[in-house]
Structures are given as structure tokens and as C-alpha cells.
PDBQT receptor file of N, H, CA, C and O in Angstrom, charges set to zero:
ATOM      1  N   MET A   1       0.834  -1.188   0.000  1.00  0.00    +0.000 N 
ATOM      2  CA  MET A   1       0.000   0.000   0.000  1.00  0.00    +0.000 C 
ATOM      3  C   MET A   1       0.875   1.247   0.000  1.00  0.00    +0.000 C 
ATOM      4  O   MET A   1       1.860   1.319   0.734  1.00  0.00    +0.000 OA
ATOM      5  N   ARG A   2       0.520   2.208  -0.808  1.00  0.00    +0.000 N 
ATOM      6  H   ARG A   2      -0.281   2.149  -1.405  1.00  0.00    +0.000 HD
ATOM      7  CA  ARG A   2       1.269   3.453  -0.919  1.00  0.00    +0.000 C 
ATOM      8  C   ARG A   2       0.957   4.371   0.260  1.00  0.00    +0.000 C 
ATOM      9  O   ARG A   2      -0.185   4.452   0.713  1.00  0.00    +0.000 OA
ATOM     10  N   ASP A   3       1.986   5.061   0.750  1.00  0.00    +0.000 N 
ATOM     11  H   ASP A   3       2.914   4.995   0.382  1.00  0.00    +0.000 HD
ATOM     12  CA  ASP A   3       1.771   6.019   1.831  1.00  0.00    +0.000 C 
ATOM     13  C   ASP A   3       1.019   7.233   1.305  1.00  0.00    +0.000 C 
ATOM     14  O   ASP A   3       1.229   7.656   0.168  1.00  0.00    +0.000 OA
ATOM     15  N   CYS A   4       0.151   7.787   2.127  1.00  0.00    +0.000 N 
ATOM     16  H   CYS A   4      -0.019   7.443   3.051  1.00  0.00    +0.000 HD
ATOM     17  CA  CYS A   4      -0.628   8.967   1.766  1.00  0.00    +0.000 C 
ATOM     18  C   CYS A   4       0.224  10.212   2.012  1.00  0.00    +0.000 C 
ATOM     19  O   CYS A   4       0.898  10.307   3.038  1.00  0.00    +0.000 OA
ATOM     20  N   ASP A   5       0.200  11.164   1.083  1.00  0.00    +0.000 N 
ATOM     21  H   ASP A   5      -0.347  11.088   0.249  1.00  0.00    +0.000 HD
ATOM     22  CA  ASP A   5       0.939  12.406   1.286  1.00  0.00    +0.000 C 
ATOM     23  C   ASP A   5       0.035  13.521   1.840  1.00  0.00    +0.000 C 
ATOM     24  O   ASP A   5       0.507  14.629   2.092  1.00  0.00    +0.000 OA
ATOM     25  N   HIS A   6      -1.237  13.235   2.027  1.00  0.00    +0.000 N 
ATOM     26  H   HIS A   6      -1.621  12.335   1.823  1.00  0.00    +0.000 HD
ATOM     27  CA  HIS A   6      -2.232  14.134   2.630  1.00  0.00    +0.000 C 
ATOM     28  C   HIS A   6      -2.489  15.406   1.821  1.00  0.00    +0.000 C 
ATOM     29  O   HIS A   6      -3.272  16.252   2.252  1.00  0.00    +0.000 OA
ATOM     30  N   ALA A   7      -1.859  15.559   0.674  1.00  0.00    +0.000 N 
ATOM     31  H   ALA A   7      -1.223  14.871   0.323  1.00  0.00    +0.000 HD
ATOM     32  CA  ALA A   7      -1.958  16.798  -0.110  1.00  0.00    +0.000 C 
ATOM     33  C   ALA A   7      -3.390  17.035  -0.588  1.00  0.00    +0.000 C 
ATOM     34  O   ALA A   7      -3.982  16.192  -1.261  1.00  0.00    +0.000 OA
ATOM     35  N   GLY A   8      -3.925  18.181  -0.231  1.00  0.00    +0.000 N 
ATOM     36  H   GLY A   8      -3.444  18.865   0.317  1.00  0.00    +0.000 HD
ATOM     37  CA  GLY A   8      -5.260  18.566  -0.677  1.00  0.00    +0.000 C 
ATOM     38  C   GLY A   8      -6.400  17.887   0.049  1.00  0.00    +0.000 C 
ATOM     39  O   GLY A   8      -7.560  18.073  -0.318  1.00  0.00    +0.000 OA
ATOM     40  N   HIS A   9      -6.099  17.101   1.074  1.00  0.00    +0.000 N 
ATOM     41  H   HIS A   9      -5.157  16.950   1.373  1.00  0.00    +0.000 HD
ATOM     42  CA  HIS A   9      -7.143  16.347   1.764  1.00  0.00    +0.000 C 
ATOM     43  C   HIS A   9      -7.139  16.597   3.273  1.00  0.00    +0.000 C 
ATOM     44  O   HIS A   9      -7.702  15.812   4.035  1.00  0.00    +0.000 OA
ATOM     45  N   ARG A  10      -6.505  17.688   3.702  1.00  0.00    +0.000 N 
ATOM     46  H   ARG A  10      -6.047  18.326   3.083  1.00  0.00    +0.000 HD
ATOM     47  CA  ARG A  10      -6.412  17.972   5.140  1.00  0.00    +0.000 C 
ATOM     48  C   ARG A  10      -7.506  18.938   5.566  1.00  0.00    +0.000 C 
ATOM     49  O   ARG A  10      -7.794  19.919   4.882  1.00  0.00    +0.000 OA
ATOM     50  N   VAL A  11      -8.109  18.636   6.715  1.00  0.00    +0.000 N 
ATOM     51  H   VAL A  11      -7.874  17.839   7.270  1.00  0.00    +0.000 HD
ATOM     52  CA  VAL A  11      -9.109  19.529   7.306  1.00  0.00    +0.000 C 
ATOM     53  C   VAL A  11      -8.824  19.643   8.800  1.00  0.00    +0.000 C 
ATOM     54  O   VAL A  11      -8.200  18.766   9.398  1.00  0.00    +0.000 OA
ATOM     55  N   TYR A  12      -9.290  20.732   9.385  1.00  0.00    +0.000 N 
ATOM     56  H   TYR A  12      -9.797  21.445   8.899  1.00  0.00    +0.000 HD
ATOM     57  CA  TYR A  12      -9.238  20.855  10.841  1.00  0.00    +0.000 C 
ATOM     58  C   TYR A  12     -10.398  20.051  11.405  1.00  0.00    +0.000 C 
ATOM     59  O   TYR A  12     -11.520  20.130  10.906  1.00  0.00    +0.000 OA
ATOM     60  N   ALA A  13     -10.122  19.278  12.447  1.00  0.00    +0.000 N 
ATOM     61  H   ALA A  13      -9.210  19.214  12.852  1.00  0.00    +0.000 HD
ATOM     62  CA  ALA A  13     -11.138  18.387  12.993  1.00  0.00    +0.000 C 
ATOM     63  C   ALA A  13     -11.183  18.474  14.515  1.00  0.00    +0.000 C 
ATOM     64  O   ALA A  13     -10.171  18.711  15.174  1.00  0.00    +0.000 OA
ATOM     65  N   ARG A  14     -12.381  18.278  15.054  1.00  0.00    +0.000 N 
ATOM     66  H   ARG A  14     -13.204  18.086  14.519  1.00  0.00    +0.000 HD
ATOM     67  CA  ARG A  14     -12.622  18.290  16.497  1.00  0.00    +0.000 C 
ATOM     68  C   ARG A  14     -12.852  16.846  16.930  1.00  0.00    +0.000 C 
ATOM     69  O   ARG A  14     -13.793  16.198  16.472  1.00  0.00    +0.000 OA
ATOM     70  N   ARG A  15     -11.989  16.343  17.814  1.00  0.00    +0.000 N 
ATOM     71  H   ARG A  15     -11.224  16.869  18.186  1.00  0.00    +0.000 HD
ATOM     72  CA  ARG A  15     -12.127  14.974  18.299  1.00  0.00    +0.000 C 
ATOM     73  C   ARG A  15     -12.557  14.993  19.759  1.00  0.00    +0.000 C 
ATOM     74  O   ARG A  15     -11.925  15.644  20.591  1.00  0.00    +0.000 OA
ATOM     75  N   VAL A  16     -13.619  14.288  20.062  1.00  0.00    +0.000 N 
ATOM     76  H   VAL A  16     -14.132  13.760  19.386  1.00  0.00    +0.000 HD
ATOM     77  CA  VAL A  16     -14.115  14.175  21.433  1.00  0.00    +0.000 C 
ATOM     78  C   VAL A  16     -13.758  12.777  21.936  1.00  0.00    +0.000 C 
ATOM     79  O   VAL A  16     -14.200  11.778  21.370  1.00  0.00    +0.000 OA
ATOM     80  N   PHE A  17     -12.968  12.713  22.989  1.00  0.00    +0.000 N 
ATOM     81  H   PHE A  17     -12.609  13.525  23.450  1.00  0.00    +0.000 HD
ATOM     82  CA  PHE A  17     -12.562  11.436  23.555  1.00  0.00    +0.000 C 
ATOM     83  C   PHE A  17     -13.624  10.911  24.516  1.00  0.00    +0.000 C 
ATOM     84  O   PHE A  17     -14.523  11.650  24.917  1.00  0.00    +0.000 OA
ATOM     85  N   THR A  18     -13.522   9.638  24.884  1.00  0.00    +0.000 N 
ATOM     86  H   THR A  18     -12.792   9.037  24.558  1.00  0.00    +0.000 HD
ATOM     87  CA  THR A  18     -14.536   9.000  25.735  1.00  0.00    +0.000 C 
ATOM     88  C   THR A  18     -14.635   9.649  27.110  1.00  0.00    +0.000 C 
ATOM     89  O   THR A  18     -15.684   9.571  27.750  1.00  0.00    +0.000 OA
ATOM     90  N   ASN A  19     -13.563  10.290  27.576  1.00  0.00    +0.000 N 
ATOM     91  H   ASN A  19     -12.711  10.354  27.056  1.00  0.00    +0.000 HD
ATOM     92  CA  ASN A  19     -13.629  10.952  28.880  1.00  0.00    +0.000 C 
ATOM     93  C   ASN A  19     -14.198  12.367  28.787  1.00  0.00    +0.000 C 
ATOM     94  O   ASN A  19     -14.264  13.080  29.788  1.00  0.00    +0.000 OA
ATOM     95  N   GLY A  20     -14.612  12.773  27.574  1.00  0.00    +0.000 N 
ATOM     96  H   GLY A  20     -14.558  12.194  26.761  1.00  0.00    +0.000 HD
ATOM     97  CA  GLY A  20     -15.256  14.069  27.390  1.00  0.00    +0.000 C 
ATOM     98  C   GLY A  20     -14.340  15.193  26.948  1.00  0.00    +0.000 C 
ATOM     99  O   GLY A  20     -14.821  16.272  26.601  1.00  0.00    +0.000 OA
ATOM    100  N   THR A  21     -13.019  14.969  26.950  1.00  0.00    +0.000 N 
ATOM    101  H   THR A  21     -12.628  14.092  27.232  1.00  0.00    +0.000 HD
ATOM    102  CA  THR A  21     -12.114  16.031  26.508  1.00  0.00    +0.000 C 
ATOM    103  C   THR A  21     -12.218  16.223  24.999  1.00  0.00    +0.000 C 
ATOM    104  O   THR A  21     -12.446  15.277  24.245  1.00  0.00    +0.000 OA
ATOM    105  N   VAL A  22     -12.046  17.461  24.585  1.00  0.00    +0.000 N 
ATOM    106  H   VAL A  22     -11.861  18.230  25.197  1.00  0.00    +0.000 HD
ATOM    107  CA  VAL A  22     -12.141  17.812  23.165  1.00  0.00    +0.000 C 
ATOM    108  C   VAL A  22     -10.775  18.312  22.709  1.00  0.00    +0.000 C 
ATOM    109  O   VAL A  22     -10.170  19.166  23.357  1.00  0.00    +0.000 OA
ATOM    110  N   HIS A  23     -10.294  17.777  21.595  1.00  0.00    +0.000 N 
ATOM    111  H   HIS A  23     -10.784  17.083  21.068  1.00  0.00    +0.000 HD
ATOM    112  CA  HIS A  23      -9.013  18.182  21.028  1.00  0.00    +0.000 C 
ATOM    113  C   HIS A  23      -9.218  18.559  19.569  1.00  0.00    +0.000 C 
ATOM    114  O   HIS A  23     -10.075  17.999  18.885  1.00  0.00    +0.000 OA
ATOM    115  N   ILE A  24      -8.421  19.516  19.099  1.00  0.00    +0.000 N 
ATOM    116  H   ILE A  24      -7.725  19.971  19.655  1.00  0.00    +0.000 HD
ATOM    117  CA  ILE A  24      -8.452  19.969  17.709  1.00  0.00    +0.000 C 
ATOM    118  C   ILE A  24      -7.187  19.445  17.033  1.00  0.00    +0.000 C 
ATOM    119  O   ILE A  24      -6.101  19.480  17.612  1.00  0.00    +0.000 OA
ATOM    120  N   CYS A  25      -7.341  18.955  15.794  1.00  0.00    +0.000 N 
ATOM    121  H   CYS A  25      -8.223  18.926  15.324  1.00  0.00    +0.000 HD
ATOM    122  CA  CYS A  25      -6.196  18.458  15.050  1.00  0.00    +0.000 C 
ATOM    123  C   CYS A  25      -6.401  18.740  13.570  1.00  0.00    +0.000 C 
ATOM    124  O   CYS A  25      -7.432  19.280  13.168  1.00  0.00    +0.000 OA
ATOM    125  N   VAL A  26      -5.412  18.370  12.764  1.00  0.00    +0.000 N 
ATOM    126  H   VAL A  26      -4.575  17.931  13.091  1.00  0.00    +0.000 HD
ATOM    127  CA  VAL A  26      -5.537  18.381  11.315  1.00  0.00    +0.000 C 
ATOM    128  C   VAL A  26      -5.644  16.916  10.908  1.00  0.00    +0.000 C 
ATOM    129  O   VAL A  26      -4.772  16.112  11.236  1.00  0.00    +0.000 OA
ATOM    130  N   GLN A  27      -6.712  16.570  10.194  1.00  0.00    +0.000 N 
ATOM    131  H   GLN A  27      -7.421  17.223   9.927  1.00  0.00    +0.000 HD
ATOM    132  CA  GLN A  27      -6.946  15.190   9.798  1.00  0.00    +0.000 C 
ATOM    133  C   GLN A  27      -6.978  15.070   8.283  1.00  0.00    +0.000 C 
ATOM    134  O   GLN A  27      -7.517  15.935   7.593  1.00  0.00    +0.000 OA
ATOM    135  N   CYS A  28      -6.398  13.994   7.774  1.00  0.00    +0.000 N 
ATOM    136  H   CYS A  28      -5.960  13.291   8.335  1.00  0.00    +0.000 HD
ATOM    137  CA  CYS A  28      -6.434  13.707   6.347  1.00  0.00    +0.000 C 
ATOM    138  C   CYS A  28      -7.725  12.957   6.038  1.00  0.00    +0.000 C 
ATOM    139  O   CYS A  28      -8.043  11.968   6.700  1.00  0.00    +0.000 OA
ATOM    140  N   LEU A  29      -8.468  13.420   5.039  1.00  0.00    +0.000 N 
ATOM    141  H   LEU A  29      -8.210  14.223   4.501  1.00  0.00    +0.000 HD
ATOM    142  CA  LEU A  29      -9.724  12.770   4.679  1.00  0.00    +0.000 C 
ATOM    143  C   LEU A  29      -9.527  11.542   3.792  1.00  0.00    +0.000 C 
ATOM    144  O   LEU A  29     -10.491  10.838   3.491  1.00  0.00    +0.000 OA
ATOM    145  N   THR A  30      -8.293  11.277   3.371  1.00  0.00    +0.000 N 
ATOM    146  H   THR A  30      -7.510  11.848   3.615  1.00  0.00    +0.000 HD
ATOM    147  CA  THR A  30      -8.012  10.091   2.570  1.00  0.00    +0.000 C 
ATOM    148  C   THR A  30      -7.642   8.901   3.446  1.00  0.00    +0.000 C 
ATOM    149  O   THR A  30      -8.208   7.818   3.301  1.00  0.00    +0.000 OA
ATOM    150  N   CYS A  31      -6.687   9.106   4.358  1.00  0.00    +0.000 N 
ATOM    151  H   CYS A  31      -6.227   9.987   4.476  1.00  0.00    +0.000 HD
ATOM    152  CA  CYS A  31      -6.224   7.991   5.206  1.00  0.00    +0.000 C 
ATOM    153  C   CYS A  31      -6.746   8.095   6.640  1.00  0.00    +0.000 C 
ATOM    154  O   CYS A  31      -6.561   7.170   7.431  1.00  0.00    +0.000 OA
ATOM    155  N   PHE A  32      -7.397   9.209   6.983  1.00  0.00    +0.000 N 
ATOM    156  H   PHE A  32      -7.548   9.960   6.340  1.00  0.00    +0.000 HD
ATOM    157  CA  PHE A  32      -8.010   9.475   8.293  1.00  0.00    +0.000 C 
ATOM    158  C   PHE A  32      -7.004   9.616   9.430  1.00  0.00    +0.000 C 
ATOM    159  O   PHE A  32      -7.387   9.548  10.598  1.00  0.00    +0.000 OA
ATOM    160  N   LYS A  33      -5.724   9.812   9.114  1.00  0.00    +0.000 N 
ATOM    161  H   LYS A  33      -5.413   9.868   8.165  1.00  0.00    +0.000 HD
ATOM    162  CA  LYS A  33      -4.711   9.990  10.151  1.00  0.00    +0.000 C 
ATOM    163  C   LYS A  33      -4.646  11.449  10.592  1.00  0.00    +0.000 C 
ATOM    164  O   LYS A  33      -5.035  12.355   9.855  1.00  0.00    +0.000 OA
ATOM    165  N   VAL A  34      -4.147  11.654  11.810  1.00  0.00    +0.000 N 
ATOM    166  H   VAL A  34      -3.831  10.918  12.408  1.00  0.00    +0.000 HD
ATOM    167  CA  VAL A  34      -3.880  12.994  12.325  1.00  0.00    +0.000 C 
ATOM    168  C   VAL A  34      -2.548  13.438  11.735  1.00  0.00    +0.000 C 
ATOM    169  O   VAL A  34      -1.559  12.711  11.821  1.00  0.00    +0.000 OA
ATOM    170  N   CYS A  35      -2.515  14.623  11.139  1.00  0.00    +0.000 N 
ATOM    171  H   CYS A  35      -3.318  15.213  11.069  1.00  0.00    +0.000 HD
ATOM    172  CA  CYS A  35      -1.319  15.139  10.464  1.00  0.00    +0.000 C 
ATOM    173  C   CYS A  35      -0.582  16.110  11.373  1.00  0.00    +0.000 C 
ATOM    174  O   CYS A  35      -1.195  16.954  12.026  1.00  0.00    +0.000 OA
ATOM    175  N   LYS A  36       0.731  15.981  11.407  1.00  0.00    +0.000 N 
ATOM    176  H   LYS A  36       1.229  15.295  10.876  1.00  0.00    +0.000 HD
ATOM    177  CA  LYS A  36       1.592  16.925  12.120  1.00  0.00    +0.000 C 
ATOM    178  C   LYS A  36       2.185  17.853  11.070  1.00  0.00    +0.000 C 
ATOM    179  O   LYS A  36       2.933  17.414  10.197  1.00  0.00    +0.000 OA
ATOM    180  N   LEU A  37       1.852  19.130  11.157  1.00  0.00    +0.000 N 
ATOM    181  H   LEU A  37       1.244  19.486  11.867  1.00  0.00    +0.000 HD
ATOM    182  CA  LEU A  37       2.295  20.088  10.156  1.00  0.00    +0.000 C 
ATOM    183  C   LEU A  37       3.327  21.056  10.734  1.00  0.00    +0.000 C 
ATOM    184  O   LEU A  37       3.224  21.452  11.895  1.00  0.00    +0.000 OA
ATOM    185  N   PRO A  38       4.327  21.440   9.925  1.00  0.00    +0.000 N 
ATOM    186  CA  PRO A  38       5.347  22.376  10.413  1.00  0.00    +0.000 C 
ATOM    187  C   PRO A  38       4.773  23.714  10.857  1.00  0.00    +0.000 C 
ATOM    188  O   PRO A  38       5.291  24.329  11.790  1.00  0.00    +0.000 OA
ATOM    189  N   GLU A  39       3.700  24.177  10.196  1.00  0.00    +0.000 N 
ATOM    190  H   GLU A  39       3.279  23.678   9.438  1.00  0.00    +0.000 HD
ATOM    191  CA  GLU A  39       3.118  25.468  10.593  1.00  0.00    +0.000 C 
ATOM    192  C   GLU A  39       2.467  25.431  11.973  1.00  0.00    +0.000 C 
ATOM    193  O   GLU A  39       2.128  26.471  12.537  1.00  0.00    +0.000 OA
ATOM    194  N   HIS A  40       2.296  24.222  12.508  1.00  0.00    +0.000 N 
ATOM    195  H   HIS A  40       2.571  23.378  12.049  1.00  0.00    +0.000 HD
ATOM    196  CA  HIS A  40       1.762  24.070  13.861  1.00  0.00    +0.000 C 
ATOM    197  C   HIS A  40       2.793  23.406  14.776  1.00  0.00    +0.000 C 
ATOM    198  O   HIS A  40       2.432  22.767  15.764  1.00  0.00    +0.000 OA
ATOM    199  N   GLY A  41       4.066  23.557  14.446  1.00  0.00    +0.000 N 
ATOM    200  H   GLY A  41       4.360  24.076  13.643  1.00  0.00    +0.000 HD
ATOM    201  CA  GLY A  41       5.141  23.031  15.284  1.00  0.00    +0.000 C 
ATOM    202  C   GLY A  41       5.211  21.514  15.296  1.00  0.00    +0.000 C 
ATOM    203  O   GLY A  41       5.726  20.931  16.250  1.00  0.00    +0.000 OA
ATOM    204  N   ASN A  42       4.707  20.864  14.259  1.00  0.00    +0.000 N 
ATOM    205  H   ASN A  42       4.288  21.337  13.483  1.00  0.00    +0.000 HD
ATOM    206  CA  ASN A  42       4.693  19.395  14.150  1.00  0.00    +0.000 C 
ATOM    207  C   ASN A  42       4.015  18.724  15.349  1.00  0.00    +0.000 C 
ATOM    208  O   ASN A  42       4.390  17.621  15.747  1.00  0.00    +0.000 OA
ATOM    209  N   ARG A  43       3.025  19.395  15.913  1.00  0.00    +0.000 N 
ATOM    210  H   ARG A  43       2.721  20.291  15.590  1.00  0.00    +0.000 HD
ATOM    211  CA  ARG A  43       2.263  18.835  17.030  1.00  0.00    +0.000 C 
ATOM    212  C   ARG A  43       0.968  18.226  16.502  1.00  0.00    +0.000 C 
ATOM    213  O   ARG A  43       0.368  18.772  15.576  1.00  0.00    +0.000 OA
ATOM    214  N   PRO A  44       0.525  17.103  17.074  1.00  0.00    +0.000 N 
ATOM    215  CA  PRO A  44      -0.724  16.505  16.603  1.00  0.00    +0.000 C 
ATOM    216  C   PRO A  44      -1.968  17.249  17.077  1.00  0.00    +0.000 C 
ATOM    217  O   PRO A  44      -2.969  17.283  16.362  1.00  0.00    +0.000 OA
ATOM    218  N   TRP A  45      -1.925  17.841  18.259  1.00  0.00    +0.000 N 
ATOM    219  H   TRP A  45      -1.111  17.813  18.839  1.00  0.00    +0.000 HD
ATOM    220  CA  TRP A  45      -3.108  18.501  18.830  1.00  0.00    +0.000 C 
ATOM    221  C   TRP A  45      -2.872  19.990  18.919  1.00  0.00    +0.000 C 
ATOM    222  O   TRP A  45      -1.800  20.435  19.329  1.00  0.00    +0.000 OA
ATOM    223  N   LEU A  46      -3.878  20.762  18.533  1.00  0.00    +0.000 N 
ATOM    224  H   LEU A  46      -4.749  20.401  18.200  1.00  0.00    +0.000 HD
ATOM    225  CA  LEU A  46      -3.765  22.216  18.426  1.00  0.00    +0.000 C 
ATOM    226  C   LEU A  46      -4.696  22.926  19.394  1.00  0.00    +0.000 C 
ATOM    227  O   LEU A  46      -5.650  22.342  19.907  1.00  0.00    +0.000 OA
ATOM    228  N   ARG A  47      -4.399  24.199  19.633  1.00  0.00    +0.000 N 
ATOM    229  H   ARG A  47      -3.624  24.674  19.216  1.00  0.00    +0.000 HD
ATOM    230  CA  ARG A  47      -5.327  25.054  20.375  1.00  0.00    +0.000 C 
ATOM    231  C   ARG A  47      -6.322  25.629  19.374  1.00  0.00    +0.000 C 
ATOM    232  O   ARG A  47      -6.004  25.774  18.193  1.00  0.00    +0.000 OA
ATOM    233  N   VAL A  48      -7.501  25.949  19.832  1.00  0.00    +0.000 N 
ATOM    234  H   VAL A  48      -7.759  25.832  20.791  1.00  0.00    +0.000 HD
ATOM    235  CA  VAL A  48      -8.532  26.496  18.949  1.00  0.00    +0.000 C 
ATOM    236  C   VAL A  48      -8.048  27.783  18.293  1.00  0.00    +0.000 C 
ATOM    237  O   VAL A  48      -8.376  28.043  17.135  1.00  0.00    +0.000 OA
ATOM    238  N   ASP A  49      -7.275  28.591  19.012  1.00  0.00    +0.000 N 
ATOM    239  H   ASP A  49      -7.008  28.379  19.952  1.00  0.00    +0.000 HD
ATOM    240  CA  ASP A  49      -6.804  29.851  18.433  1.00  0.00    +0.000 C 
ATOM    241  C   ASP A  49      -5.745  29.656  17.346  1.00  0.00    +0.000 C 
ATOM    242  O   ASP A  49      -5.365  30.622  16.685  1.00  0.00    +0.000 OA
ATOM    243  N   GLU A  50      -5.268  28.437  17.152  1.00  0.00    +0.000 N 
ATOM    244  H   GLU A  50      -5.577  27.653  17.690  1.00  0.00    +0.000 HD
ATOM    245  CA  GLU A  50      -4.307  28.149  16.085  1.00  0.00    +0.000 C 
ATOM    246  C   GLU A  50      -4.998  27.840  14.751  1.00  0.00    +0.000 C 
ATOM    247  O   GLU A  50      -4.344  27.796  13.709  1.00  0.00    +0.000 OA
ATOM    248  N   VAL A  51      -6.296  27.631  14.783  1.00  0.00    +0.000 N 
ATOM    249  H   VAL A  51      -6.828  27.667  15.629  1.00  0.00    +0.000 HD
ATOM    250  CA  VAL A  51      -7.046  27.390  13.546  1.00  0.00    +0.000 C 
ATOM    251  C   VAL A  51      -7.243  28.741  12.861  1.00  0.00    +0.000 C 
ATOM    252  O   VAL A  51      -7.763  29.672  13.476  1.00  0.00    +0.000 OA
ATOM    253  N   PRO A  52      -6.835  28.860  11.596  1.00  0.00    +0.000 N 
ATOM    254  CA  PRO A  52      -7.002  30.140  10.900  1.00  0.00    +0.000 C 
ATOM    255  C   PRO A  52      -8.464  30.594  10.901  1.00  0.00    +0.000 C 
ATOM    256  O   PRO A  52      -9.377  29.783  10.751  1.00  0.00    +0.000 OA
ATOM    257  N   SER A  53      -8.666  31.890  11.069  1.00  0.00    +0.000 N 
ATOM    258  H   SER A  53      -7.924  32.549  11.191  1.00  0.00    +0.000 HD
ATOM    259  CA  SER A  53     -10.029  32.413  11.110  1.00  0.00    +0.000 C 
ATOM    260  C   SER A  53     -10.741  32.110   9.796  1.00  0.00    +0.000 C 
ATOM    261  O   SER A  53     -10.150  32.196   8.720  1.00  0.00    +0.000 OA
ATOM    262  N   GLY A  54     -11.996  31.760   9.902  1.00  0.00    +0.000 N 
ATOM    263  H   GLY A  54     -12.476  31.690  10.777  1.00  0.00    +0.000 HD
ATOM    264  CA  GLY A  54     -12.796  31.441   8.727  1.00  0.00    +0.000 C 
ATOM    265  C   GLY A  54     -12.735  29.983   8.305  1.00  0.00    +0.000 C 
ATOM    266  O   GLY A  54     -13.510  29.562   7.446  1.00  0.00    +0.000 OA
ATOM    267  N   ARG A  55     -11.834  29.202   8.888  1.00  0.00    +0.000 N 
ATOM    268  H   ARG A  55     -11.205  29.544   9.586  1.00  0.00    +0.000 HD
ATOM    269  CA  ARG A  55     -11.739  27.788   8.522  1.00  0.00    +0.000 C 
ATOM    270  C   ARG A  55     -12.733  26.983   9.350  1.00  0.00    +0.000 C 
ATOM    271  O   ARG A  55     -12.842  27.182  10.560  1.00  0.00    +0.000 OA
ATOM    272  N   LYS A  56     -13.447  26.086   8.711  1.00  0.00    +0.000 N 
ATOM    273  H   LYS A  56     -13.358  25.924   7.728  1.00  0.00    +0.000 HD
ATOM    274  CA  LYS A  56     -14.415  25.236   9.393  1.00  0.00    +0.000 C 
ATOM    275  C   LYS A  56     -13.683  24.147  10.163  1.00  0.00    +0.000 C 
ATOM    276  O   LYS A  56     -12.670  23.621   9.701  1.00  0.00    +0.000 OA
ATOM    277  N   ILE A  57     -14.199  23.812  11.339  1.00  0.00    +0.000 N 
ATOM    278  H   ILE A  57     -15.021  24.239  11.715  1.00  0.00    +0.000 HD
ATOM    279  CA  ILE A  57     -13.677  22.698  12.115  1.00  0.00    +0.000 C 
ATOM    280  C   ILE A  57     -14.681  21.549  11.977  1.00  0.00    +0.000 C 
ATOM    281  O   ILE A  57     -15.811  21.637  12.458  1.00  0.00    +0.000 OA
ATOM    282  N   HIS A  58     -14.257  20.488  11.321  1.00  0.00    +0.000 N 
ATOM    283  H   HIS A  58     -13.339  20.417  10.930  1.00  0.00    +0.000 HD
ATOM    284  CA  HIS A  58     -15.106  19.332  11.056  1.00  0.00    +0.000 C 
ATOM    285  C   HIS A  58     -15.116  18.378  12.244  1.00  0.00    +0.000 C 
ATOM    286  O   HIS A  58     -14.263  18.474  13.127  1.00  0.00    +0.000 OA
ATOM    287  N   ASP A  59     -16.075  17.463  12.267  1.00  0.00    +0.000 N 
ATOM    288  H   ASP A  59     -16.767  17.385  11.550  1.00  0.00    +0.000 HD
ATOM    289  CA  ASP A  59     -16.055  16.391  13.252  1.00  0.00    +0.000 C 
ATOM    290  C   ASP A  59     -14.991  15.384  12.851  1.00  0.00    +0.000 C 
ATOM    291  O   ASP A  59     -14.834  15.087  11.667  1.00  0.00    +0.000 OA
ATOM    292  N   PHE A  60     -14.263  14.859  13.818  1.00  0.00    +0.000 N 
ATOM    293  H   PHE A  60     -14.390  15.100  14.780  1.00  0.00    +0.000 HD
ATOM    294  CA  PHE A  60     -13.216  13.874  13.567  1.00  0.00    +0.000 C 
ATOM    295  C   PHE A  60     -13.861  12.593  13.044  1.00  0.00    +0.000 C 
ATOM    296  O   PHE A  60     -14.899  12.168  13.551  1.00  0.00    +0.000 OA
ATOM    297  N   ILE A  61     -13.252  11.981  12.038  1.00  0.00    +0.000 N 
ATOM    298  H   ILE A  61     -12.408  12.326  11.627  1.00  0.00    +0.000 HD
ATOM    299  CA  ILE A  61     -13.735  10.723  11.485  1.00  0.00    +0.000 C 
ATOM    300  C   ILE A  61     -12.842   9.612  11.993  1.00  0.00    +0.000 C 
ATOM    301  O   ILE A  61     -11.654   9.570  11.674  1.00  0.00    +0.000 OA
ATOM    302  N   ASP A  62     -13.408   8.712  12.781  1.00  0.00    +0.000 N 
ATOM    303  H   ASP A  62     -14.373   8.746  13.039  1.00  0.00    +0.000 HD
ATOM    304  CA  ASP A  62     -12.647   7.582  13.295  1.00  0.00    +0.000 C 
ATOM    305  C   ASP A  62     -12.465   6.586  12.157  1.00  0.00    +0.000 C 
ATOM    306  O   ASP A  62     -13.429   6.244  11.472  1.00  0.00    +0.000 OA
ATOM    307  N   ARG A  63     -11.257   6.127  11.953  1.00  0.00    +0.000 N 
ATOM    308  H   ARG A  63     -10.474   6.405  12.509  1.00  0.00    +0.000 HD
ATOM    309  CA  ARG A  63     -10.933   5.230  10.837  1.00  0.00    +0.000 C 
ATOM    310  C   ARG A  63     -11.819   3.979  10.840  1.00  0.00    +0.000 C 
ATOM    311  O   ARG A  63     -12.258   3.540   9.777  1.00  0.00    +0.000 OA
ATOM    312  N   GLU A  64     -12.084   3.406  12.003  1.00  0.00    +0.000 N 
ATOM    313  H   GLU A  64     -11.727   3.762  12.866  1.00  0.00    +0.000 HD
ATOM    314  CA  GLU A  64     -12.904   2.196  12.085  1.00  0.00    +0.000 C 
ATOM    315  C   GLU A  64     -14.343   2.466  11.626  1.00  0.00    +0.000 C 
ATOM    316  O   GLU A  64     -14.991   1.594  11.047  1.00  0.00    +0.000 OA
ATOM    317  N   ASP A  65     -14.829   3.674  11.889  1.00  0.00    +0.000 N 
ATOM    318  H   ASP A  65     -14.302   4.383  12.359  1.00  0.00    +0.000 HD
ATOM    319  CA  ASP A  65     -16.184   4.026  11.473  1.00  0.00    +0.000 C 
ATOM    320  C   ASP A  65     -16.280   4.257   9.970  1.00  0.00    +0.000 C 
ATOM    321  O   ASP A  65     -17.344   4.074   9.377  1.00  0.00    +0.000 OA
ATOM    322  N   ALA A  66     -15.165   4.660   9.352  1.00  0.00    +0.000 N 
ATOM    323  H   ALA A  66     -14.301   4.808   9.834  1.00  0.00    +0.000 HD
ATOM    324  CA  ALA A  66     -15.168   5.001   7.934  1.00  0.00    +0.000 C 
ATOM    325  C   ALA A  66     -15.004   3.792   7.030  1.00  0.00    +0.000 C 
ATOM    326  O   ALA A  66     -15.395   3.843   5.864  1.00  0.00    +0.000 OA
ATOM    327  N   LEU A  67     -14.441   2.716   7.537  1.00  0.00    +0.000 N 
ATOM    328  H   LEU A  67     -14.124   2.675   8.484  1.00  0.00    +0.000 HD
ATOM    329  CA  LEU A  67     -14.183   1.544   6.688  1.00  0.00    +0.000 C 
ATOM    330  C   LEU A  67     -15.342   0.597   6.618  1.00  0.00    +0.000 C 
ATOM    331  O   LEU A  67     -15.263  -0.428   5.942  1.00  0.00    +0.000 OA
TER     332      LEU A  67
């Protein structure tokens, strides 16, 4: 299987964990992985104020739910 380069398929996503905590990340809509981007310090989880203004925050898609 070829590795995904995430190009053109990244969105900001809101993930709610089972304990109720909410985290913001960048998720690839092709492979459903959390992307670490240099513009966000290569961190998987972001603060809400790091999302550019005007960008929609989507619901996180769990890989198991998508397959």
C-alpha cells in the first residue's frame, strides 16, 4: 500500500474522547490519520486559536467508522 501524502485532503477536525475532553487536530480525509504540520510546530493537537479564522472545524472521522 502506498503512503498517503495528505496533499489537498487535510481539514481541521474536532475529536471528542470518551472521557469528554475535546481536542483539535488536522486530519487527512483520505487515510483518516492525524497530520503533524510544520506550521503548527509538528504537534498533533492544536489550540482552537491556532485554527485560521474562517476555517471550518469538522467532526473527527474515526478510521474504524469510515471503513
